[in-house]
SEKE-73217 format. One record per residue: residue in three letters; chain; x, y, z of N, C-alpha, C, O in turn. Coordinates in pm, 1 decimal, always signed. Example, Ala and Ser with C-alpha at 12.3 -4.5 7.8 and 13.67 -1.06 7.14 Angstrom:
<pts>
(pt "ALA" "A" (+1319.0 -569.0 +780.0) (+1230.0 -450.0 +780.0) (+1320.0 -330.0 +780.0) (+1423.6 -331.9 +846.5))
(pt "SER" "A" (+1285.0 -225.0 +708.0) (+1367.0 -106.0 +714.0) (+1290.0 +3.0 +787.0) (+1340.9 +113.8 +803.9))
</pts>
This chain:
<pts>
(pt "MET" "A" (+18018.3 +10713.4 +12552.1) (+17996.8 +10577.2 +12507.5) (+17907.0 +10579.5 +12383.5) (+17802.5 +10644.6 +12382.8))
(pt "VAL" "A" (+17948.2 +10508.9 +12280.4) (+17873.3 +10503.4 +12155.3) (+17782.9 +10380.5 +12158.8) (+17827.6 +10269.6 +12188.2))
(pt "ALA" "A" (+17654.8 +10402.4 +12128.1) (+17560.6 +10290.3 +12125.5) (+17589.0 +10201.9 +12005.0) (+17614.0 +10250.5 +11894.7))
(pt "ARG" "A" (+17584.8 +10073.6 +12027.9) (+17608.4 +9978.3 +11919.0) (+17474.6 +9940.5 +11856.2) (+17383.2 +9894.6 +11924.7))
(pt "LEU" "A" (+17464.7 +9960.0 +11727.6) (+17343.1 +9921.9 +11656.7) (+17350.1 +9774.0 +11621.8) (+17457.8 +9721.2 +11594.4))
(pt "PRO" "A" (+17235.4 +9707.3 +11622.7) (+17236.5 +9566.6 +11583.8) (+17264.7 +9551.9 +11434.2) (+17249.1 +9646.4 +11356.9))
(pt "ALA" "A" (+17305.6 +9433.7 +11396.1) (+17327.8 +9404.8 +11254.0) (+17194.1 +9414.4 +11182.3) (+17089.6 +9395.3 +11244.5))
(pt "PRO" "A" (+17195.4 +9443.5 +11053.2) (+17069.6 +9447.5 +10979.5) (+17003.3 +9309.9 +10982.7) (+17071.5 +9208.6 +10998.5))
(pt "PRO" "A" (+16872.1 +9305.8 +10967.8) (+16804.4 +9175.6 +10970.5) (+16848.3 +9090.0 +10852.4) (+16889.0 +9142.7 +10748.9))
(pt "PRO" "A" (+16840.2 +8958.7 +10867.9) (+16881.1 +8871.6 +10757.5) (+16787.8 +8886.2 +10638.1) (+16670.9 +8921.9 +10652.9))
(pt "ASP" "A" (+16840.9 +8858.1 +10520.5) (+16762.5 +8865.1 +10397.4) (+16688.9 +8732.8 +10379.5) (+16746.3 +8635.1 +10331.5))
(pt "MET" "A" (+16563.9 +8730.3 +10417.6) (+16484.6 +8607.2 +10412.1) (+16448.6 +8567.8 +10269.5) (+16393.4 +8459.8 +10247.9))
(pt "THR" "A" (+16478.4 +8652.6 +10172.1) (+16452.2 +8617.2 +10032.2) (+16572.5 +8548.9 +9967.2) (+16564.2 +8504.3 +9852.8))
(pt "ASP" "A" (+16683.6 +8540.8 +10039.2) (+16805.8 +8480.6 +9986.9) (+16802.6 +8329.5 +10009.4) (+16806.3 +8284.0 +10123.7))
(pt "PRO" "A" (+16795.5 +8250.2 +9899.7) (+16791.7 +8104.0 +9916.0) (+16912.8 +8050.0 +9992.4) (+16900.3 +7952.9 +10067.0))
(pt "GLY" "A" (+17029.4 +8111.7 +9974.7) (+17148.5 +8068.0 +10047.8) (+17130.8 +8082.9 +10197.5) (+17166.6 +7993.0 +10273.6))
(pt "PHE" "A" (+17076.2 +8195.0 +10240.4) (+17051.1 +8214.4 +10382.8) (+16943.6 +8117.8 +10432.0) (+16955.6 +8060.7 +10540.4))
(pt "ALA" "A" (+16839.5 +8099.9 +10352.5) (+16728.6 +8013.8 +10393.2) (+16776.0 +7871.5 +10420.7) (+16723.9 +7805.2 +10510.4))
(pt "ARG" "A" (+16874.2 +7824.0 +10344.6) (+16924.4 +7688.0 +10365.0) (+17002.1 +7674.2 +10494.7) (+17028.7 +7562.2 +10538.4))
(pt "THR" "A" (+17039.2 +7784.9 +10557.2) (+17115.1 +7776.9 +10682.5) (+17024.3 +7766.3 +10804.7) (+17073.2 +7746.7 +10915.9))
(pt "ARG" "A" (+16894.2 +7778.9 +10785.8) (+16799.3 +7775.7 +10897.2) (+16696.2 +7665.3 +10876.3) (+16629.7 +7660.1 +10772.8))
(pt "SER" "A" (+16683.5 +7578.2 +10974.0) (+16580.3 +7475.1 +10966.1) (+16446.6 +7536.8 +11008.6) (+16444.4 +7638.4 +11078.1))
(pt "PRO" "A" (+16336.5 +7476.3 +10967.5) (+16206.4 +7526.4 +11013.3) (+16196.9 +7531.3 +11166.5) (+16138.6 +7624.4 +11222.0))
(pt "LEU" "A" (+16253.7 +7432.0 +11233.9) (+16249.3 +7431.7 +11380.2) (+16328.4 +7548.8 +11437.5) (+16285.0 +7611.2 +11534.3))
(pt "ALA" "A" (+16443.5 +7578.9 +11379.2) (+16523.4 +7692.8 +11427.0) (+16447.6 +7823.7 +11407.0) (+16451.1 +7911.4 +11493.3))
(pt "MET" "A" (+16379.3 +7837.2 +11293.5) (+16299.3 +7957.9 +11270.6) (+16185.3 +7966.8 +11372.7) (+16158.9 +8073.6 +11427.9))
(pt "PHE" "A" (+16118.8 +7854.9 +11397.1) (+16009.4 +7852.1 +11494.0) (+16059.2 +7893.9 +11632.1) (+15995.6 +7974.4 +11700.2))
(pt "GLU" "A" (+16172.7 +7838.9 +11672.4) (+16228.6 +7873.3 +11803.9) (+16268.4 +8020.1 +11810.1) (+16250.1 +8084.7 +11913.3))
(pt "GLY" "A" (+16323.1 +8073.9 +11700.3) (+16358.8 +8215.7 +11696.2) (+16236.7 +8305.6 +11707.4) (+16240.5 +8407.3 +11776.7))
(pt "ILE" "A" (+16130.2 +8269.5 +11640.7) (+16005.7 +8346.7 +11648.6) (+15948.7 +8337.5 +11789.7) (+15898.9 +8436.2 +11843.8))
(pt "THR" "A" (+15956.3 +8219.7 +11848.4) (+15899.7 +8197.0 +11981.4) (+15975.7 +8272.4 +12089.6) (+15915.2 +8341.0 +12171.9))
(pt "THR" "A" (+16109.1 +8259.8 +12089.7) (+16189.6 +8318.0 +12197.6) (+16244.7 +8456.0 +12165.8) (+16282.7 +8530.2 +12256.3))
(pt "GLY" "A" (+16249.3 +8491.0 +12036.3) (+16301.5 +8621.4 +11996.7) (+16451.9 +8628.9 +12011.0) (+16517.6 +8531.1 +12046.8))
(pt "ASN" "A" (+16505.5 +8746.6 +11982.6) (+16648.5 +8775.1 +11997.2) (+16658.5 +8924.6 +12024.3) (+16671.9 +9004.5 +11931.7))
(pt "LEU" "A" (+16652.1 +8961.1 +12149.9) (+16647.8 +9102.8 +12185.8) (+16775.4 +9176.8 +12146.8) (+16772.0 +9298.0 +12125.6))
(pt "ASP" "A" (+16888.4 +9105.4 +12136.9) (+17012.2 +9170.9 +12091.7) (+16998.9 +9220.8 +11948.5) (+17064.1 +9317.8 +11909.9))
(pt "ALA" "A" (+16915.1 +9155.0 +11870.1) (+16892.0 +9194.5 +11730.9) (+16758.9 +9267.1 +11715.4) (+16710.0 +9285.2 +11603.9))
(pt "LEU" "A" (+16700.8 +9308.5 +11827.0) (+16572.6 +9381.1 +11830.6) (+16455.0 +9298.2 +11779.1) (+16357.0 +9353.3 +11729.0))
(pt "MET" "A" (+16465.1 +9165.5 +11791.6) (+16356.1 +9075.4 +11753.0) (+16283.0 +9034.8 +11880.5) (+16338.0 +8961.5 +11962.7))
(pt "PRO" "A" (+16159.5 +9081.8 +11897.6) (+16086.3 +9046.3 +12019.0) (+16037.9 +8901.4 +12013.4) (+16021.0 +8845.4 +11905.1))
(pt "PRO" "A" (+16015.7 +8841.4 +12129.1) (+15958.8 +8706.7 +12130.6) (+15808.6 +8711.6 +12101.7) (+15739.0 +8803.0 +12145.9))
(pt "PHE" "A" (+15760.4 +8614.0 +12028.1) (+15618.4 +8607.4 +11995.4) (+15550.8 +8485.2 +12056.9) (+15437.2 +8452.9 +12022.2))
(pt "GLY" "A" (+15620.5 +8416.9 +12148.3) (+15566.3 +8297.6 +12211.5) (+15439.5 +8320.8 +12291.1) (+15357.4 +8230.0 +12304.8))
(pt "ASN" "A" (+15422.4 +8441.0 +12343.9) (+15303.3 +8470.4 +12424.1) (+15195.4 +8544.3 +12345.7) (+15081.5 +8553.5 +12391.7))
(pt "SER" "A" (+15228.8 +8596.6 +12229.2) (+15129.9 +8674.8 +12154.5) (+15075.9 +8603.0 +12031.5) (+14973.0 +8643.3 +11977.2))
(pt "LEU" "A" (+15142.9 +8497.9 +11986.7) (+15094.4 +8418.2 +11874.2) (+15076.1 +8274.3 +11920.3) (+15154.7 +8224.0 +12000.6))
(pt "THR" "A" (+14974.0 +8209.1 +11870.3) (+14955.0 +8068.6 +11904.4) (+15063.3 +7985.2 +11836.5) (+15134.5 +8033.9 +11748.6))
(pt "GLU" "A" (+15074.9 +7860.3 +11877.6) (+15172.5 +7771.7 +11815.5) (+15143.0 +7757.4 +11665.8) (+15234.4 +7759.8 +11583.4))
(pt "ALA" "A" (+15016.1 +7742.6 +11631.7) (+14978.0 +7729.4 +11490.2) (+15013.8 +7855.6 +11412.0) (+15059.5 +7846.3 +11298.1))
(pt "GLU" "A" (+14993.9 +7972.8 +11471.1) (+15028.3 +8098.0 +11403.5) (+15178.7 +8109.1 +11381.5) (+15222.9 +8158.2 +11277.6))
(pt "ARG" "A" (+15257.2 +8063.8 +11478.7) (+15403.3 +8068.8 +11463.4) (+15449.5 +7973.2 +11354.1) (+15540.1 +8007.0 +11277.9))
(pt "TRP" "A" (+15389.6 +7854.6 +11344.3) (+15424.3 +7761.5 +11236.2) (+15378.9 +7817.4 +11101.7) (+15447.6 +7798.6 +11001.3))
(pt "SER" "A" (+15266.4 +7884.6 +11097.9) (+15221.8 +7947.5 +10973.5) (+15321.3 +8054.9 +10929.8) (+15348.9 +8070.0 +10810.8))
(pt "LEU" "A" (+15374.1 +8128.2 +11025.2) (+15474.6 +8230.1 +10994.2) (+15601.4 +8165.9 +10939.1) (+15660.8 +8217.7 +10844.6))
(pt "VAL" "A" (+15643.4 +8053.9 +10997.0) (+15759.3 +7980.4 +10944.9) (+15733.2 +7939.1 +10799.8) (+15820.0 +7954.8 +10713.9))
(pt "ALA" "A" (+15613.8 +7886.5 +10773.0) (+15580.1 +7844.1 +10637.0) (+15584.6 +7962.8 +10541.3) (+15635.8 +7950.7 +10430.0))
(pt "TYR" "A" (+15531.6 +8076.8 +10583.7) (+15533.2 +8195.4 +10498.1) (+15675.6 +8243.1 +10472.5) (+15712.0 +8270.6 +10358.2))
(pt "VAL" "A" (+15755.6 +8253.0 +10576.6) (+15893.5 +8301.4 +10561.0) (+15970.8 +8209.2 +10466.8) (+16054.4 +8255.5 +10389.3))
(pt "THR" "A" (+15943.1 +8079.7 +10473.3) (+16009.4 +7984.2 +10384.5) (+15977.3 +8014.8 +10238.6) (+16063.5 +7999.4 +10152.1))
(pt "THR" "A" (+15856.1 +8057.3 +10210.5) (+15818.0 +8086.9 +10072.2) (+15890.4 +8208.7 +10017.1) (+15902.2 +8222.6 +9895.4))
(pt "LEU" "A" (+15938.6 +8296.5 +10102.3) (+16005.2 +8418.4 +10055.0) (+16132.0 +8387.5 +9976.4) (+16171.5 +8465.7 +9890.0))
(pt "SER" "A" (+16196.2 +8274.7 +10005.1) (+16321.7 +8241.7 +9938.1) (+16302.4 +8137.1 +9827.6) (+16400.0 +8087.9 +9771.0))
(pt "THR" "A" (+16178.2 +8103.9 +9797.5) (+16150.7 +8005.3 +9693.2) (+16139.9 +8076.2 +9558.5) (+16055.7 +8164.4 +9542.0))
(pt "PRO" "A" (+16224.8 +8038.4 +9461.1) (+16219.3 +8104.1 +9329.9) (+16083.8 +8082.6 +9262.3) (+16020.7 +7978.4 +9280.3))
(pt "GLN" "A" (+16040.1 +8180.4 +9185.2) (+15909.4 +8174.0 +9119.0) (+15897.7 +8050.7 +9029.0) (+15790.8 +7990.5 +9019.8))
(pt "GLU" "A" (+16007.6 +8013.2 +8962.6) (+16002.8 +7895.4 +8875.0) (+15966.5 +7770.3 +8954.1) (+15891.8 +7685.3 +8905.7))
(pt "GLN" "A" (+16019.1 +7759.3 +9075.0) (+15990.5 +7643.5 +9159.2) (+15844.3 +7645.7 +9204.7) (+15780.4 +7540.7 +9212.2))
(pt "ILE" "A" (+15792.0 +7762.3 +9234.7) (+15651.0 +7775.0 +9272.9) (+15561.5 +7735.6 +9156.3) (+15463.7 +7663.0 +9173.9))
(pt "ASP" "A" (+15595.5 +7784.3 +9036.0) (+15516.9 +7750.3 +8916.8) (+15517.6 +7600.0 +8890.8) (+15414.1 +7541.5 +8858.7))
(pt "LEU" "A" (+15635.2 +7537.2 +8904.8) (+15646.0 +7393.0 +8886.3) (+15560.5 +7319.6 +8989.4) (+15491.5 +7223.2 +8956.2))
(pt "GLY" "A" (+15565.2 +7364.7 +9112.5) (+15485.7 +7301.9 +9218.1) (+15336.3 +7314.1 +9189.6) (+15260.5 +7220.1 +9213.3))
(pt "GLN" "A" (+15294.3 +7429.5 +9138.8) (+15151.8 +7446.9 +9105.2) (+15111.4 +7352.2 +8993.0) (+15001.3 +7297.2 +8994.3))
(pt "THR" "A" (+15200.7 +7333.1 +8895.5) (+15171.6 +7241.3 +8784.5) (+15158.8 +7097.8 +8836.5) (+15065.9 +7025.9 +8799.6))
(pt "VAL" "A" (+15250.9 +7057.5 +8920.8) (+15247.1 +6921.7 +8976.8) (+15120.8 +6903.2 +9060.9) (+15055.5 +6799.1 +9053.3))
(pt "TYR" "A" (+15086.7 +7004.1 +9140.8) (+14968.4 +6995.6 +9226.9) (+14840.5 +6984.4 +9143.7) (+14750.7 +6907.2 +9177.3))
(pt "ALA" "A" (+14832.8 +7062.1 +9034.6) (+14713.2 +7061.3 +8949.7) (+14701.7 +6928.3 +8878.9) (+14607.6 +6907.0 +8802.4))
</pts>
């Protein structure tokens, strides 16, 4: 019997992929995990605030630098 390897992890820097996941879906994925894809659940090891912070960080990975620069200009 040949062991089946999981698919490679998604490219969180790809804006196209990022648009397919809502923040709530990412939060739920982080909380419950996906053992078939070797993603452990973090619901018991990270607080709710830490999991939302992780969602916010992962969201920034797919944000183009030009958009970040524009946001900094607007904020300033």
